[in-house]
N, C-alpha and C positions, 0 to 999 in steps of 0.2 A: 456297484461293486458285485454285489449279491447275485445281478444279472450276469456279470461278466464272468464270475466264477462259474455258474451253470452253464454258460457257452463253453468253456474250457475243459468242463467235465463230460460234456456230450460228445467228445471227439477223442480219437486216438491220433488224428493227423497232425503232422507237422506242417510249418508253413505258414499261408496267411489267408485268410478269409474277408470276404466282403461282409459290410454291416451297413445298416440304412441309413447312412451320414453322407451328406454331399454339401458340395461348397456352390453356392448361389454365385453372387458377384460382391466384390468387395465395397460396393456402393450400398449395399442393403445389409448393413450390419444390426444385429440385435441384442440388446441387453440381456444378461442372465446373472442371476446369482449362483454361486460355484455351488453351492449347497442343494442336492437333487430334492424337487419338492417345494421350494421356497421360490414363488414366482416374482418377478420383477414387475412392479405397477409403476406405470410413468407418473401418477399422480402423488405417489410415495417415494420423494426423492430428498437429497440434501445437498444438492449441487452449488459449487461456488458460482456467483454470478457471472455469465459467458460460458460458463461449462456445460457438457463437455464440447471441445472445439478442436480437438487435433492439431493443437499449435507446436507441437515438436514433430510432427511427422503423423503417422498412422499411430494412435493412442488408443489401445482396447482394453486395457486395465485400469483399475479405480484405486487411487491413495487417498490419505486424508493428510493434512497437517494439523498443527497445533490448535486451529479453531474448530477441528472434527469435520469441516466441510469438505465435499467431496471434490477430487479434479482428476480427469482422464492422464493417463501417461503411458509411456511405452513398457510393454512387458518385460521387456529386456533390462530394465533399470533395476539395480539390487538395494533392497532395503528392506526393513524391519517388516513385522506383518503380527496380525491377529487371529489366532486360532479359537474355535469354538468347541466345546468338548459337553456334547449333548448328555454324558453319563456321570457328570462330575455337579451335583445338585449345587455346592457350595462354591465353586470355583470353576465356571463355565468360560471363562473368557482369558486367555493367555497371551501375552503381548510377547513374541520372541524376539530377542534382541541380537540377531544373526540376520546379517544381510544376504537376500536371495532374490532371484528374479521370481516373477510371480507366478510361472508354472511349477517352479522348484517350491516356491513357498506352500502352492496347493497341495503338492504331493505330500511334503513334509507334515501338515496338519493332518491330512487324509491317514497317514500311518500311524502318527501319534495320538491325535484327537479325533475327532469327526471331520471339520472340514474349516477353510477360511470362514470368519465371520460372514454371515448372510442373512439379509433381510433386513428391512428397517426396523423392525421390534429387536432383533439382534443387535443392530448397531445402537439403538438409543439404549439399550441396556447397557452394551459395552462401555459408552461412551460416559457414562455414570460411573461405573466401577474401575475403569482404566484410566479417567481423566488426570489423575497425578503422575501416574506412571508414562502416559504419552507426553505429557508438558514436560517432562522431567528429560526425555530423550529427543523431543521433537523439536528441533531448532527451525528456523523458516526454511532452509533447505531440505530438510529430513522429511522423508516420505514414509508412509506406514501403509502396506497393502491391506484392503479388505477384499471380500470375495466377490466382487463386481466386476464383471468383464462382457465384451460384446464380441461376436464375430459373425461370419456371414454363412455357419453351417446350418443344416438344416435336416431334420428326420424326414424320412421319405413317406412316412405316414403322415405327415404334417404336425406331429405332437410338437409341444414347446418344451420337452424335457431337457434339462440345462446340464445334464450330465455330461462330462468330457473326460476322457482317460488316455491323453495323449502321451506318448513318449516324450522326453524332454528334447526340446528344440524341435519338434514336429508341430503342426502338420505338415509343413513344407508347402510347396507350390502345386501339387496336384489337386484334383477336385473331388477324389471319392474315398471313403475312409475304409479302412480294413484293419482287422486286429489279428495279432500273433496268436498261434495257435499252440498250446503246451509250451509256451515260454512264459512272459509276463502278463501277458493279456493286454498289453499298452497299445494304442492304435496308432497307425501311421497313414499315409495317403499314398495313391498312386494313381496313373491315369485309368479314366473309367472304362477305357476300352480294351484293357488287360482282362483276361480269363483267370477266374479263380473260384475256389468254393465259396458258399455262402450261407448266411443264415436265415431262415425265414421265422416269422413267428405266427401262431394262429391266436388272434385277438379274442375268438369265441372260447378260448379256454380260460380266459384272464376274466374279462369283464362281463362275460356272459354269464358268468358265475353270481353276479348280483345284479340287481334290477332298481333302479329309482321310481318312487310310486309318487306321481304329483297330487297328492291328495293331502290335505292338512288334517291332521290327527292327533290326538293327545298320544302319549307314548304307550300306554296299554293299548289302545286302540289300534294302534301301528304294529305291536307285538301279535295282537289276535289276528289281525289282516295277515301278516306274513305267515304265521303258523298255519292259517287255513287254506292260503292260494300259494305258499312256495315253501320254505324250509323254517327261517327263522328271520329275525332281526339280526342284522348283519353284525359280525365279531371280527376285529382286526388285531391280529396278533403279531404281525410284523411290518415293515416298511414297504415289501411288496404290495400285501392286502391294501394298506394306508393308501398308496399310489392309486391304484385301480377303483377303489372306493371313492376317492376324492375327484377322479375323472367323471363319476355319475354324478356328484355333489354338485359340480358346477352347473348342471341344467337345471336345479332345483327352481321353484318358483317362490320359496320361501328364503330366509337369509340362512337358517340352518336345517341340518336334517338329523332325524333321529338313529341314533345307534343302538344294538343290543347292549349296552352298558348301562347299568344301575347299582345305587347305592343301597346297601341293606342296613337299616338302624339296628335292627337284633344283633347283627354279627359284626357291626361297623367296618367294613369293607366293599369296596367296589367288585363287581363280578360282570363276567359276560353271560347273558342267558343260555348261550349253548354250552356253557361249562368249561369253557376255554379259561386258562389261567390268565390275569392280566398282569402280564411282564413288559411287552411294549406298549409305551404310553405315547401319547401327541398332547398332552393338555397345552392350552394356553397359559400363560403365567398368570397366577393367582385363580384360575378358572376351577379348580380341582377342591371343591368344597364338600364336608362330610354332614351334608345335612339331611334329614328325612325328606322323603317325597320328591327327590331329585333323580334324573337320569342324564345320559352323556348324549350331546348333539355334536356334529361337525359343522363348523363354519362354511358356509356355501363357497366365499370367496377367500381373499388373501392368502393364508399359508394353510388353510383347511385344518386347522387346530380343533382340540375338543373342547367344548363347553358344559359346566354343570348348568342343566335347565330345569323347572319345576316341570313334572311329569304332566300338568294339566295344560301346558302349553301345546299349540298345535302346530306341528310341521311337518313337510314332506319327511319321507323316510326311505331307508334302503334295506331290502331284503335281500338274504342269500337263498339261491335256489337248491342248495345241494350241502 
């Protein structure tokens, strides 16, 4: 959503503009989680036996029933759904007892919370916290949407980002995606041979600001290396930076990569070595511990969350260049 706002802020034009999303073929559908940055892993699923199966036709969205197993279903079906709220420490999972189609449910969650519940970790936590609520409304015929969907759309740079911002009842049957300028920023589609303005992005302005060092060093050794050869160990102050750092982390040769995040026993708080304030966080559940001699590292795989690790562990690390 932040990227979409930047696009709308960069132009005073009205009308439509191409973005880098296009439809391959209906036979090559890929599963995604609705919440950006949460990657779908084929080895971490909770499907009912025999699912997904397109039993009722084209079934691209996922719901749960009272046993909490996943089933695919038509995105046009109206049902209850579960929203995830990353900003609420005590009440992150919300069962919405209002029937909506999957796209409308996604929009509802994004406007009022963060997104539809996404990722196996969120799903497992949600299953424990909402078990009684789900059982109370979830008869054998009742569906409850979660944030898993599949489509045949791909980004032209080959990335697997799951973010979709379709206008309701879209994308339709066309093959190339466009965004509305200075209106809602929602997406629709059109024939790829049509001519429109378009947006380009320069990857060097984003990923080239950080570099993965594939050497295993302690946190302090990594800090000195970055300061001697680049600028500093990387700081992450928003989702945008998180996304580009995690793209680098995927190529690490160690399970974790060091970040410029450290805990001070003397003052009893976490801080970025760049002196940026720790407002945005992406800690894995239970992994933020206030112990001496600890620093922050990012998981190379999974959801690329942050973990507390002893300073003397040796990992790859990511430096900022400026």
